[in-house]
C-alpha positions as CSV (number, residue, x, y, z in Angstrom):
1,X,-36.1,-25.8,-47.7
2,X,-37.3,-26.8,-44.3
3,X,-38.5,-24.0,-42.0
4,X,-35.8,-23.1,-39.6
5,X,-36.2,-22.6,-35.9
6,X,-35.1,-19.1,-35.1
7,X,-35.1,-18.5,-31.3
8,X,-32.9,-15.5,-31.5
9,X,-34.2,-13.7,-34.6
10,X,-34.8,-10.5,-32.6
11,X,-31.1,-9.9,-32.6
12,X,-30.7,-10.2,-36.4
13,X,-28.8,-7.2,-37.8
14,X,-28.0,-7.5,-41.5
15,X,-25.8,-4.4,-41.5
16,X,-23.3,-5.9,-39.1
17,X,-20.3,-7.8,-40.4
18,X,-19.9,-11.1,-38.6
19,X,-16.2,-11.0,-38.7
20,X,-15.5,-7.4,-37.8
21,X,-16.3,-5.6,-34.8
22,X,-16.5,-4.2,-31.4
23,X,-20.0,-3.0,-30.4
24,X,-18.3,-0.2,-28.6
25,X,-16.2,0.8,-31.6
26,X,-18.3,2.3,-34.4
27,X,-21.3,0.0,-33.7
28,X,-19.6,-3.1,-34.9
29,X,-20.4,-6.4,-33.3
30,X,-18.9,-7.8,-30.1
31,X,-18.7,-11.6,-30.1
32,X,-18.3,-12.0,-26.3
33,X,-20.2,-14.9,-24.7
34,X,-22.0,-12.4,-22.3
35,X,-24.4,-11.7,-25.2
36,X,-25.9,-15.2,-24.7
37,X,-27.3,-14.4,-21.2
38,X,-30.7,-13.5,-22.8
39,X,-30.8,-16.3,-25.4
40,X,-32.9,-19.4,-25.0
41,X,-30.7,-22.5,-24.6
42,X,-27.5,-20.5,-24.6
43,X,-28.3,-18.9,-21.3
44,X,-28.4,-22.2,-19.4
45,X,-24.7,-22.2,-18.4
46,X,-22.3,-19.2,-18.1
47,X,-19.1,-19.9,-20.0
48,X,-16.3,-17.4,-20.0
49,X,-14.4,-19.3,-22.6
50,X,-17.0,-18.9,-25.3
51,X,-18.5,-16.6,-27.9
52,X,-22.0,-15.3,-28.7
53,X,-24.7,-17.1,-30.5
54,X,-25.2,-14.0,-32.7
55,X,-21.6,-14.2,-33.9
56,X,-22.1,-17.9,-34.9
57,X,-25.4,-17.0,-36.5
58,X,-23.8,-14.3,-38.6
59,X,-20.9,-16.6,-39.6
60,X,-23.3,-19.2,-40.7
61,X,-25.2,-16.7,-42.8
62,X,-22.0,-15.4,-44.4
63,X,-20.2,-18.7,-45.2
64,X,-23.1,-21.2,-45.2
65,X,-26.0,-19.1,-46.4
66,X,-29.2,-21.1,-46.2
67,X,-27.7,-24.3,-47.5
68,X,-29.7,-27.4,-46.5
69,X,-28.2,-30.2,-44.5
70,X,-24.6,-28.9,-44.7
71,X,-22.3,-30.3,-42.1
72,X,-20.8,-28.0,-39.4
73,X,-18.0,-29.0,-37.1
74,X,-16.8,-27.6,-33.8
75,X,-13.6,-29.3,-32.7
76,X,-13.7,-27.5,-29.3
77,X,-17.4,-27.4,-28.7
78,X,-17.5,-26.1,-25.1
79,X,-21.2,-25.6,-24.1
80,X,-22.4,-26.0,-27.6
81,X,-22.9,-22.5,-29.0
82,X,-21.8,-23.4,-32.5
83,X,-23.7,-26.7,-32.4
84,X,-27.0,-25.2,-31.3
85,X,-26.9,-22.4,-33.8
86,X,-26.0,-24.7,-36.6
87,X,-28.9,-27.0,-35.7
88,X,-31.2,-24.0,-35.7
89,X,-30.0,-23.3,-39.2
90,X,-30.9,-26.8,-40.3
91,X,-27.3,-28.1,-40.4
92,X,-26.0,-31.4,-39.3
93,X,-23.6,-30.8,-36.4
94,X,-20.7,-32.7,-34.9
95,X,-18.7,-31.5,-31.9
96,X,-15.7,-32.7,-29.9
97,X,-15.3,-31.7,-26.3
98,X,-12.8,-33.5,-24.0
99,X,-14.1,-31.8,-20.8
100,X,-17.0,-34.0,-19.6
101,X,-18.9,-31.0,-18.0
102,X,-19.4,-28.9,-21.2
103,X,-19.8,-32.0,-23.2
104,X,-22.8,-32.9,-21.1
105,X,-24.2,-29.4,-21.5
106,X,-23.8,-29.6,-25.3
107,X,-25.6,-32.9,-25.5
108,X,-28.5,-31.7,-23.4
109,X,-28.9,-28.5,-25.3
110,X,-29.0,-30.4,-28.6
111,X,-31.7,-32.7,-27.2
112,X,-34.0,-29.8,-26.5
113,X,-37.4,-30.3,-28.2
114,X,-36.5,-33.8,-29.3
115,X,-35.4,-36.3,-26.8
116,X,-35.7,-33.8,-24.0
117,X,-39.3,-32.5,-23.5
118,X,-40.4,-29.5,-21.4
119,X,-43.2,-31.4,-19.8
120,X,-40.8,-34.1,-18.5
121,X,-38.5,-31.5,-17.0
122,X,-41.4,-29.6,-15.4
123,X,-42.7,-32.8,-13.9
124,X,-39.2,-33.4,-12.5
125,X,-39.2,-30.0,-10.8
126,X,-42.5,-30.8,-9.0
127,X,-41.1,-34.2,-8.0
128,X,-37.9,-32.5,-6.8
129,X,-39.7,-30.2,-4.4
130,X,-41.7,-33.1,-3.0
131,X,-38.5,-35.2,-2.6
132,X,-36.7,-32.4,-0.7
133,X,-39.7,-32.0,1.6
134,X,-39.8,-35.7,2.4
135,X,-36.1,-36.6,2.7
136,X,-34.4,-35.0,5.7
137,X,-31.1,-36.8,5.0
138,X,-29.1,-37.6,2.0
139,X,-27.7,-41.0,1.1
140,X,-25.1,-39.6,-1.2
141,X,-21.6,-38.8,0.2
142,X,-19.2,-36.0,-0.6
143,X,-16.9,-37.1,-3.5
144,X,-13.8,-38.3,-1.8
145,X,-11.3,-37.3,-4.5
146,X,-12.4,-33.7,-4.7
147,X,-10.0,-31.4,-2.9
148,X,-10.3,-27.7,-2.1
149,X,-8.4,-25.4,0.2
150,X,-11.6,-24.6,2.3
151,X,-14.8,-26.6,2.3
152,X,-16.5,-26.1,-1.1
153,X,-19.9,-25.9,0.5
154,X,-21.0,-24.8,4.0
155,X,-22.5,-27.7,5.9
156,X,-26.2,-26.8,5.5
157,X,-25.7,-26.2,1.8
158,X,-23.7,-29.4,1.3
159,X,-26.6,-31.4,2.7
160,X,-29.0,-29.9,0.2
161,X,-26.6,-30.5,-2.7
162,X,-26.2,-34.2,-1.7
163,X,-30.0,-34.5,-1.4
164,X,-30.3,-33.0,-4.9
165,X,-27.9,-35.6,-6.2
166,X,-30.0,-38.3,-4.6
167,X,-33.0,-37.0,-6.4
168,X,-31.2,-36.8,-9.8
169,X,-30.3,-40.5,-9.4
170,X,-34.0,-41.3,-9.0
171,X,-35.0,-39.8,-12.4
172,X,-35.8,-42.5,-14.9
173,X,-35.6,-40.6,-18.1
174,X,-31.9,-40.2,-19.0
175,X,-32.4,-36.9,-20.8
176,X,-34.4,-35.3,-18.0
177,X,-31.8,-36.7,-15.5
178,X,-29.0,-35.0,-17.6
179,X,-31.0,-31.8,-17.7
180,X,-31.2,-31.7,-13.9
181,X,-27.5,-32.3,-13.7
182,X,-27.0,-29.3,-16.0
183,X,-29.3,-27.2,-13.8
184,X,-27.3,-28.1,-10.7
185,X,-23.9,-27.7,-12.4
186,X,-24.8,-24.3,-13.8
187,X,-25.6,-22.7,-10.4
188,X,-23.6,-24.7,-7.9
189,X,-20.7,-22.2,-7.6
190,X,-23.1,-19.4,-6.9
191,X,-23.9,-20.9,-3.5
192,X,-20.5,-22.4,-2.8
193,X,-17.6,-20.9,-0.9
194,X,-15.8,-20.3,-4.2
195,X,-16.1,-17.7,-6.9
196,X,-14.9,-17.0,-10.5
197,X,-12.6,-13.9,-10.5
198,X,-12.5,-15.0,-13.3
199,X,-10.5,-18.1,-12.4
200,X,-12.0,-20.3,-9.7
201,X,-10.8,-19.3,-6.2
202,X,-12.1,-19.1,-2.7
203,X,-14.5,-16.3,-1.7
204,X,-12.3,-15.1,1.2
205,X,-9.4,-14.9,-1.3
206,X,-11.5,-12.5,-3.4
207,X,-12.5,-10.5,-0.3
208,X,-16.0,-12.0,-0.1
209,X,-17.7,-13.7,2.9
210,X,-18.5,-17.4,3.0
211,X,-22.0,-18.4,2.1
212,X,-23.4,-20.2,5.1
213,X,-27.0,-20.6,4.0
214,X,-28.8,-20.6,0.6
215,X,-32.2,-21.8,-0.7
216,X,-30.6,-24.4,-2.9
217,X,-33.9,-26.1,-3.8
218,X,-35.4,-22.8,-5.1
219,X,-32.3,-21.8,-7.0
220,X,-32.1,-25.2,-8.8
221,X,-35.8,-25.3,-9.4
222,X,-35.8,-21.8,-11.0
223,X,-33.0,-22.8,-13.3
224,X,-34.7,-26.0,-14.3
225,X,-38.0,-24.1,-15.0
226,X,-36.0,-21.6,-17.2
227,X,-34.6,-24.5,-19.1
228,X,-38.1,-26.0,-19.5
229,X,-39.4,-22.7,-20.9
230,X,-36.6,-22.6,-23.5
231,X,-37.3,-26.2,-24.5
232,X,-41.0,-25.3,-25.0
233,X,-39.9,-22.5,-27.3
234,X,-38.3,-25.1,-29.5
235,X,-41.3,-27.4,-29.3
236,X,-43.7,-24.6,-30.3
237,X,-41.7,-23.7,-33.4
238,X,-43.3,-24.4,-36.7
239,X,-40.8,-27.1,-37.6
240,X,-37.7,-28.3,-35.8
241,X,-35.2,-29.7,-38.3
242,X,-34.4,-33.3,-37.6
243,X,-30.7,-33.1,-38.1
244,X,-27.7,-35.1,-37.1
245,X,-26.6,-33.9,-33.6
246,X,-23.4,-35.6,-32.3
247,X,-21.1,-34.6,-29.4
248,X,-18.0,-36.7,-28.8
249,X,-16.6,-36.5,-25.3
250,X,-13.1,-36.9,-26.4
251,X,-10.2,-34.9,-27.8
252,X,-10.2,-33.7,-31.3
253,X,-6.4,-33.9,-31.3
254,X,-6.6,-37.7,-31.0
255,X,-8.5,-38.2,-34.2
256,X,-6.6,-38.9,-37.4
257,X,-9.4,-38.7,-39.9
258,X,-12.7,-37.5,-38.3
259,X,-14.9,-38.5,-41.3
260,X,-12.3,-37.0,-43.7
261,X,-13.5,-34.5,-46.3
262,X,-17.2,-34.4,-45.1
263,X,-17.6,-31.0,-43.3
264,X,-18.5,-27.8,-45.1
265,X,-17.7,-25.4,-42.3
266,X,-16.0,-25.4,-39.0
267,X,-16.6,-22.7,-36.4
268,X,-14.6,-23.0,-33.2
269,X,-12.6,-21.3,-30.5
270,X,-9.8,-23.4,-29.0
271,X,-8.7,-22.7,-25.4
272,X,-6.8,-19.4,-25.4
273,X,-3.1,-19.2,-24.7
274,X,-3.8,-17.1,-21.6
275,X,-6.7,-19.4,-20.3
276,X,-4.4,-21.7,-18.5
277,X,-6.9,-22.5,-15.7
278,X,-9.5,-23.8,-18.3
279,X,-9.8,-27.3,-16.9
280,X,-9.4,-26.5,-13.2
281,X,-12.2,-24.0,-13.4
282,X,-14.7,-26.9,-14.0
283,X,-13.4,-29.2,-11.3
284,X,-16.4,-28.7,-9.0
285,X,-18.9,-29.8,-11.8
286,X,-16.7,-32.7,-12.9
287,X,-16.5,-34.1,-9.3
288,X,-19.8,-33.3,-7.8
289,X,-21.8,-34.4,-10.8
290,X,-19.8,-37.7,-11.0
291,X,-18.3,-36.9,-14.4
292,X,-14.8,-38.0,-13.1
293,X,-14.4,-40.8,-10.6
294,X,-10.8,-40.3,-9.4
295,X,-7.8,-38.0,-9.7
296,X,-6.4,-40.0,-12.6
297,X,-9.5,-39.3,-14.7
298,X,-9.1,-35.6,-14.1
299,X,-5.4,-35.7,-14.8
300,X,-6.1,-37.4,-18.2
301,X,-8.4,-34.5,-19.1
302,X,-5.7,-32.1,-18.3
303,X,-3.0,-34.0,-20.2
304,X,-5.0,-34.6,-23.3
305,X,-6.5,-31.1,-23.6
306,X,-5.7,-28.5,-26.1
307,X,-3.8,-25.8,-24.2
308,X,-2.4,-27.8,-21.3
309,X,-2.8,-26.7,-17.7
310,X,0.5,-25.0,-16.9
311,X,1.3,-27.2,-13.9
312,X,1.3,-30.3,-16.2
313,X,4.1,-29.1,-18.5
314,X,6.1,-26.5,-16.5
315,X,8.7,-28.8,-14.9
316,X,9.6,-31.3,-17.7
317,X,12.3,-31.2,-20.3
318,X,12.3,-28.2,-22.7
319,X,9.4,-28.6,-25.1
320,X,10.4,-27.8,-28.7
321,X,8.2,-27.2,-31.7
322,X,7.3,-30.3,-33.7
323,X,7.1,-28.2,-36.9
324,X,9.3,-25.5,-38.5
325,X,8.5,-21.9,-37.4
326,X,11.4,-19.5,-37.0
327,X,9.6,-16.7,-35.2
328,X,8.0,-19.0,-32.6
329,X,11.3,-20.8,-32.1
330,X,12.9,-17.4,-31.2
331,X,10.0,-16.6,-28.9
332,X,10.5,-19.8,-27.0
333,X,14.2,-19.1,-26.7
334,X,13.5,-15.6,-25.4
335,X,11.0,-17.0,-22.8
336,X,13.5,-19.5,-21.5
337,X,16.0,-16.7,-20.9
338,X,13.4,-14.7,-18.9
339,X,13.5,-14.6,-15.1
340,X,15.7,-17.6,-15.0
341,X,16.2,-17.3,-11.2
342,X,12.6,-18.3,-10.8
343,X,13.0,-21.7,-12.4
344,X,9.7,-23.2,-13.7
345,X,7.9,-20.1,-12.3
346,X,9.9,-17.9,-14.6
347,X,10.3,-18.2,-18.4
348,X,11.4,-21.8,-18.4
349,X,8.0,-23.1,-17.3
350,X,6.1,-20.7,-19.5
351,X,8.2,-21.6,-22.5
352,X,7.1,-25.2,-22.1
353,X,3.5,-24.1,-21.8
354,X,3.7,-22.0,-25.0
355,X,5.5,-24.7,-26.9
356,X,3.0,-27.3,-26.0
357,X,0.1,-24.9,-27.0
358,X,1.4,-24.3,-30.5
359,X,2.3,-28.0,-31.0
360,X,-1.3,-28.7,-30.2
361,X,-2.3,-26.0,-32.6
362,X,-0.4,-27.7,-35.4
363,X,-2.1,-31.0,-34.5
364,X,-5.6,-29.7,-34.5
365,X,-5.2,-27.8,-37.7
366,X,-3.8,-30.9,-39.4
367,X,-6.9,-32.9,-38.3
368,X,-9.2,-30.0,-39.2
369,X,-7.7,-29.8,-42.7
370,X,-8.5,-33.5,-43.2
371,X,-12.0,-33.1,-41.9
372,X,-13.1,-30.4,-44.3
373,X,-14.2,-31.0,-47.8
374,X,-12.4,-29.2,-50.6
375,X,-13.3,-25.5,-50.5
376,X,-14.6,-25.9,-46.9
377,X,-13.8,-23.1,-44.5
378,X,-12.7,-22.9,-40.9
379,X,-13.4,-19.8,-38.7
380,X,-11.1,-20.0,-35.7
381,X,-11.5,-17.5,-32.9
382,X,-8.4,-16.9,-30.8
383,X,-7.0,-14.3,-28.5
384,X,-3.5,-12.8,-28.4
385,X,-1.4,-13.0,-25.2
386,X,1.5,-11.5,-23.3
387,X,3.6,-14.1,-21.6
388,X,6.5,-13.0,-19.3
389,X,6.3,-9.6,-20.9
390,X,6.6,-11.0,-24.4
391,X,3.6,-10.3,-26.8
392,X,2.5,-13.3,-28.7
393,X,0.2,-12.7,-31.7
394,X,-1.6,-16.0,-31.6
395,X,-3.9,-15.2,-34.6
396,X,-0.9,-14.5,-36.8
397,X,0.7,-17.9,-35.8
398,X,-2.6,-19.8,-36.3
399,X,-2.7,-18.4,-39.9
400,X,0.9,-19.3,-40.5
401,X,0.5,-22.8,-39.1
402,X,-2.7,-23.2,-41.1
403,X,-0.7,-22.6,-44.3
404,X,1.9,-25.1,-43.2
405,X,-0.7,-27.9,-43.1
406,X,-2.3,-26.9,-46.4
407,X,-4.9,-24.2,-45.8
408,X,-5.1,-21.0,-47.7
409,X,-5.5,-18.0,-45.4
410,X,-8.4,-15.9,-46.5
411,X,-8.5,-13.2,-43.8
412,X,-7.9,-12.3,-40.1
413,X,-10.4,-10.0,-38.6
414,X,-10.1,-8.4,-35.2
415,X,-13.4,-8.9,-33.4
416,X,-12.9,-7.2,-30.1
417,X,-10.2,-5.2,-28.4
418,X,-9.5,-4.4,-24.8
419,X,-6.9,-2.5,-22.9
420,X,-5.2,-3.7,-19.7
421,X,-2.8,-2.0,-17.5
422,X,-0.1,-2.7,-14.9
423,X,-2.2,-4.7,-12.4
424,X,-2.8,-7.4,-15.0
425,X,0.7,-7.1,-16.6
426,X,2.3,-7.9,-13.3
427,X,0.5,-11.3,-13.0
428,X,2.6,-14.4,-13.1
429,X,1.9,-14.8,-16.8
430,X,2.5,-11.3,-18.1
431,X,5.2,-10.2,-15.7
432,X,8.1,-8.4,-17.3
433,X,6.4,-5.3,-18.8
434,X,6.8,-2.0,-17.0
435,X,4.0,-1.2,-14.6
436,X,1.4,1.2,-16.0
437,X,2.2,0.5,-19.7
438,X,-0.9,-0.4,-21.5
439,X,-0.9,-3.3,-23.9
440,X,-3.6,-4.2,-26.4
441,X,-5.4,-7.5,-26.0
442,X,-7.8,-8.6,-28.6
443,X,-9.8,-11.5,-30.1
444,X,-9.6,-12.3,-33.8
445,X,-11.2,-14.6,-36.2
446,X,-8.8,-16.4,-38.6
447,X,-10.5,-17.6,-41.7
448,X,-8.9,-20.6,-43.4
449,X,-10.0,-22.5,-46.4
450,X,-9.1,-25.9,-47.7
451,X,-7.9,-25.5,-51.2
452,X,-10.1,-26.7,-54.0
């Protein structure tokens, strides 16, 4: 077997079950993405809608062992946590990600130590500092289609960002150019007039002051240097497996076959039912990095995504299930009868949102079943939700829908639990439950297997 690159071996813990656990509950493992902040490659871009590298590593050890050149699929690749860890295990990896910003991040991470070299990125950092010192004005203009309630950047910061984009355009090597775009995209909100709380909103709206000045050049250079350091870690490893590394910037839902019957294992986390701002949270990166060129391009990402943005489905005709499921049908009926005086802002709009979410769930599980070889497994991480006061056990429904499309359901394991009170329950999504009554929210891994 080829030697494997292990950049996170210090966190190996053989006594922890990969599919059980809350680190605060009996020492069991917490899969939250925050664990990636100290990991090479994974720390490049914060991603609230993700899970930890250690969780993926343990799942690979459990279900893939040390198999050589097995094929691992992530239908919702995000910023590439599954793909990077599978590569480090020596697996061939294929990911799908409709959102162009995380798709870019995934591709650049997977190029580390191969197409993307540390020396090239470090040389670019030196050139960037010289470029900023010798160019007082930027040629680039603010993206005209990008809209925000207040200016996204203060004037002095905006000038520096536009100058950075001019420099990025001047980089010859496409992988280094992509890495610099990732460096800018990963830090740009930090010196903007917006913040994640956790959804993207203005700093004044979150009770924070505007950011008038920032050392944009230094912040981006530090991030790029950190990335170069991680790339060098890969380069210095004894042997980096030369595996297949493919990221498709398209929707997994649109594929009918996806190299049918060729994948040994899928590890994925689709957008959560309660993460209805998923696409809008990345609008700054999509527009400022030139990943979308007009409003129609952004709209298509929203319309084709798994877990639609609420505003795209709330006002249409009632959305009914495209498959048979009595419990979900009753849930949609209850939602439509909730807060009817509020129109689409009440249960009617949210029933459409929930209906479209589970219709998409049926679609992706159907494609996923076809993609796996006989006996292949899928580990699907999801979170439950409370919509208009109605609890929705997403993990239970994923297991049931999985069986409808042909999977056997091996297990469902709760990974992490949290408790939220009245302030969250009275949000527009969860309104309907009495103030002060706690409700349990949790994440769970649903393990499905294609029958032999």
